[in-house]
C-alpha positions in Angstrom: 23.5 -41.2 -33.7 23.0 -41.2 -30.0 19.0 -42.0 -28.9 16.4 -39.6 -28.1 13.5 -39.2 -26.5 11.4 -36.3 -25.3 10.1 -35.6 -21.8 7.2 -37.1 -20.3 6.2 -33.8 -19.8 6.0 -33.0 -23.3 4.1 -35.5 -25.4 3.1 -35.2 -28.9 5.1 -33.6 -32.1 3.3 -30.1 -31.7 4.1 -29.6 -27.7 7.6 -30.7 -28.8 7.3 -27.7 -31.5 5.7 -25.2 -29.9 6.6 -24.9 -26.6 10.4 -25.0 -26.8 10.6 -22.0 -29.5 8.9 -20.1 -26.8 10.3 -21.1 -23.7 12.5 -23.5 -23.1 16.1 -22.3 -22.4 18.4 -22.3 -25.1 21.6 -21.5 -24.0 23.9 -22.7 -21.2 25.5 -20.0 -21.1 25.0 -15.6 -21.7 22.7 -14.8 -24.9 24.5 -14.8 -27.7 26.1 -11.7 -28.7 27.1 -11.0 -32.7 28.7 -8.8 -35.0 26.8 -7.7 -38.4 28.1 -7.9 -41.8 26.6 -7.0 -45.2 27.5 -7.7 -48.0 26.8 -6.9 -51.3 25.3 -9.5 -53.8 25.9 -10.0 -57.6 22.7 -8.5 -58.7 23.0 -5.7 -56.8 21.1 -6.6 -53.4 22.6 -7.4 -49.8 22.9 -9.8 -47.7 23.4 -10.2 -43.5 25.4 -12.0 -41.6 25.8 -12.3 -37.9 28.9 -13.4 -36.8 29.6 -15.1 -32.9 32.0 -12.8 -30.9 32.5 -15.8 -28.4 36.2 -16.5 -27.8 37.5 -19.1 -30.7 40.3 -21.8 -29.6 39.7 -23.7 -33.5 39.6 -22.3 -36.3 36.7 -24.8 -37.7 33.5 -22.0 -38.7 29.8 -23.6 -38.6 27.2 -21.9 -40.6 23.8 -22.4 -39.9 21.4 -21.6 -42.8 17.8 -20.5 -40.8 14.1 -21.2 -41.6 11.6 -20.0 -42.7 11.5 -16.1 -42.0 14.2 -17.4 -39.2 17.3 -15.5 -38.6 20.2 -15.7 -35.8 18.0 -15.2 -32.5 15.7 -18.2 -33.8 15.6 -21.1 -30.7 17.7 -23.2 -32.7 20.0 -20.8 -34.1 21.1 -19.5 -30.6 21.2 -23.2 -29.4 23.7 -23.9 -31.7 25.3 -20.4 -31.2 25.7 -22.0 -27.5 27.4 -25.1 -28.9 29.8 -23.0 -31.0 30.8 -21.0 -28.2 31.5 -24.3 -25.9 33.9 -25.6 -28.5 35.3 -22.8 -29.2 34.6 -22.9 -33.0 33.6 -20.1 -34.8 30.2 -19.3 -36.1 27.9 -17.6 -38.6 24.3 -17.0 -39.8 23.7 -16.0 -43.1 20.9 -14.3 -43.2 18.4 -15.3 -46.6 17.1 -11.9 -48.2 15.0 -9.7 -46.1 15.2 -12.0 -42.9 17.7 -9.7 -41.1 15.1 -7.3 -39.8 15.1 -4.9 -43.2 13.7 -5.4 -46.5 15.8 -6.6 -49.1 16.5 -4.3 -52.5 15.6 -6.5 -55.7 12.0 -7.9 -56.0 13.0 -11.7 -55.8 13.4 -12.8 -52.2 14.3 -16.5 -51.0 13.1 -19.6 -51.1 13.3 -23.7 -50.4 15.2 -24.4 -53.1 17.5 -21.4 -53.2 20.4 -23.4 -53.3 22.5 -20.9 -55.8 22.2 -18.7 -53.3 23.7 -21.1 -51.0 26.1 -21.6 -53.4 27.4 -18.1 -53.6 27.9 -18.0 -49.9 29.4 -20.8 -49.1 31.9 -19.9 -51.7 33.0 -16.9 -50.4 32.8 -18.0 -47.2 35.7 -20.1 -48.3 37.7 -17.1 -50.2 37.9 -15.8 -46.5 38.0 -18.9 -44.4 41.2 -21.2 -44.6 39.7 -23.9 -42.1 37.6 -26.4 -42.2 33.9 -25.2 -42.9 30.6 -27.4 -42.0 27.2 -25.8 -42.2 23.7 -27.1 -40.9 20.5 -26.1 -42.5 17.3 -26.2 -40.8 13.5 -26.6 -42.1 13.8 -24.5 -45.4 17.3 -23.9 -44.9 18.2 -27.4 -44.6 16.1 -28.2 -48.0 18.1 -25.9 -49.7 21.5 -27.0 -47.9 21.0 -30.7 -49.5 19.3 -29.2 -52.7 23.0 -27.7 -53.3 25.1 -30.6 -51.8 22.9 -32.4 -54.8 23.3 -30.1 -57.2 26.9 -29.4 -57.1 28.3 -33.0 -55.9 31.8 -33.7 -55.8 32.4 -29.7 -56.4 30.5 -29.6 -52.7 34.2 -31.2 -50.5 35.6 -27.9 -51.6 33.6 -25.7 -49.4 32.4 -27.7 -47.0 33.6 -31.0 -44.5 29.9 -32.2 -43.7 26.5 -30.4 -44.0 23.3 -31.6 -41.5 19.5 -30.8 -42.3 17.2 -30.5 -39.5 13.5 -30.8 -39.6 13.9 -30.3 -43.1 10.8 -30.9 -46.1 13.0 -32.8 -48.2 9.8 -33.5 -50.0 8.6 -30.0 -50.5 4.9 -31.4 -52.2 4.5 -33.6 -48.9 5.1 -31.1 -46.0 3.6 -28.3 -48.5 0.1 -29.8 -48.4 0.6 -31.2 -44.9 0.7 -27.4 -43.3 -2.3 -26.6 -45.2 -4.4 -28.8 -43.6 -5.8 -29.5 -39.7 -4.3 -28.0 -37.0 -1.2 -27.6 -39.4 -3.6 -24.9 -41.2 -5.0 -23.3 -38.2 -1.9 -22.5 -36.3 1.2 -22.6 -38.0 0.2 -21.2 -41.6 -1.8 -18.4 -40.2 1.2 -17.5 -38.0 3.5 -17.7 -41.5 1.4 -16.0 -43.2 1.3 -13.5 -40.4 4.3 -12.3 -41.3 5.1 -13.2 -44.9 2.1 -11.4 -46.7 2.8 -8.0 -45.5 6.4 -8.6 -46.1 4.9 -9.4 -49.8 3.1 -6.6 -50.1 5.7 -4.2 -48.8 7.9 -5.7 -51.8 5.0 -4.9 -54.1 5.3 -1.3 -53.2 8.7 -1.4 -53.7 8.2 -3.4 -57.2 4.9 -2.7 -58.3 3.4 -5.5 -60.8 5.8 -8.2 -59.3 2.1 -10.3 -58.7 -1.0 -10.1 -58.1 -1.5 -7.5 -55.4 -5.5 -8.3 -54.8 -4.6 -12.3 -54.9 -1.7 -12.0 -52.3 -4.4 -10.1 -50.3 -6.8 -13.0 -50.4 -4.3 -15.6 -49.9 -5.1 -18.4 -47.1 -2.5 -21.1 -46.8 1.1 -21.8 -48.0 0.2 -22.9 -51.3 -1.7 -20.0 -52.4 1.3 -17.9 -51.4 3.4 -19.7 -53.3 1.5 -19.6 -56.0 0.8 -15.7 -56.1 4.2 -14.6 -54.7 6.9 -17.3 -54.7 6.8 -19.2 -58.2 6.3 -16.2 -60.3 8.7 -13.7 -58.6 11.5 -17.0 -58.7 11.1 -18.1 -61.9 8.6 -21.2 -61.3 5.7 -22.3 -63.4 3.5 -22.5 -60.6 3.1 -23.8 -57.0 3.8 -27.9 -57.7 6.8 -26.7 -60.5 8.1 -24.5 -57.5 7.9 -27.4 -54.7 9.1 -30.4 -57.4 12.1 -28.2 -58.9 12.8 -26.9 -55.1 12.8 -30.9 -52.8 15.9 -32.1 -52.1 14.9 -35.9 -52.1 15.6 -36.6 -56.0 18.8 -35.3 -55.1 20.3 -37.1 -52.0 21.5 -39.7 -53.6 23.7 -37.5 -55.8 25.1 -35.9 -52.6 29.3 -36.4 -52.2 30.1 -34.8 -48.8 29.2 -36.2 -45.6 26.0 -35.3 -44.6 23.0 -35.8 -42.3 19.4 -35.7 -42.4 18.0 -35.4 -38.8 13.9 -35.5 -39.2 11.7 -36.6 -36.4 9.2 -38.8 -37.3 6.4 -37.1 -35.2 6.9 -33.4 -36.9 4.2 -32.2 -37.6 5.0 -30.4 -40.8 6.3 -33.5 -42.4 4.4 -36.7 -42.7 6.8 -39.5 -41.6 5.8 -41.4 -45.1 7.4 -38.9 -47.1 10.6 -39.1 -45.3 13.7 -40.4 -47.0 14.3 -44.1 -47.2 18.1 -45.8 -47.3 17.5 -46.9 -50.8 16.8 -43.5 -51.6 20.2 -41.8 -50.5 23.8 -42.3 -51.3 26.6 -43.8 -49.2 27.7 -40.8 -48.2 24.2 -39.4 -46.5 22.7 -40.7 -42.6 19.8 -40.8 -41.5 18.4 -39.8 -38.4 14.9 -40.8 -37.4 13.9 -40.5 -33.9 10.9 -41.1 -33.0 10.3 -37.7 -31.0 11.4 -33.9 -31.5 8.8 -32.2 -33.5 9.8 -29.6 -35.6 12.9 -27.7 -34.6 12.3 -28.6 -30.7 14.5 -31.5 -29.0 13.6 -30.4 -26.3 15.1 -31.9 -22.9 15.0 -31.7 -19.3 13.1 -31.0 -16.9 10.2 -28.3 -16.8 10.4 -26.0 -18.4 13.2 -27.6 -20.2 16.1 -26.9 -22.5 17.3 -27.3 -26.4 20.8 -28.6 -26.2 19.7 -32.3 -27.5 19.9 -30.9 -30.7 23.3 -29.4 -31.2 24.4 -31.4 -28.5 23.9 -34.1 -31.6 24.3 -32.7 -35.0 27.2 -30.5 -33.7 29.9 -33.3 -32.6 28.5 -35.5 -35.5 29.6 -32.4 -37.7 32.8 -31.9 -36.5 33.9 -35.9 -36.1 33.9 -35.4 -40.3 36.4 -32.5 -40.5 39.1 -32.6 -42.3 42.7 -31.2 -41.7 43.4 -28.7 -44.3 
């Protein structure tokens, strides 16, 4: 992988996380435009997928699985869309349930280890797309993607040519506790709960009794949110049980398709000591752990900066692993 170093005017993981998400340039060309498609899930719910409408010159499809409460309009999603448009490849962002702007119908939502949903999405895309498919997952979406690849092992290569995770909490226990401490708790936890709690309470209105509503109102951190909502609604016994079962880290050695795990060592969400070591992954997994980048940031250039460096590094790696079909 190419070397990466953040610009001098954005020092530290928090600056490299917050500034790119809010103010850095996301695209070299026009803002991405999407065509929305709705799929009915096997349990009678729905998923919304946004397809980039830019002209294509290649039959390769790039799939992006977004992070917690992300969407096709997240800063990283638009930067990958810009990369896809420049390469002339197809690009789609499947939204996890409830993340496309409309609350989903079923009691369940989505979670970091949602590999069964990833499997269903990729199988349906493979049924419809005859050319190569590569997939990138960002943060939560990357952990779910890696968890899927480790679960299905050799079968992954039937659906995709290569995958990548970016800034993903592969050790959910370490990352889950980290986001609940200090500055992370004050800023990032508050930001996520400002969205997660109202959505959970709206879901309770549609499905009364699926969790303890009074406990949800009192939730103040992600651990408690997962204890009250994510774990019971998705069949886990507790937050610790959820974080343990969802973590992709123990499954990386079982991956049998080219996979890139990108984790900056100054990501404020993920303690560097929890990152995978070379001895913990199989021969199919490439680790890229630059010193800089923040969480889903990777800013570059002079003020106010851009976020092209991430797709310009990950995208070519994925395309280099495309095989002819």
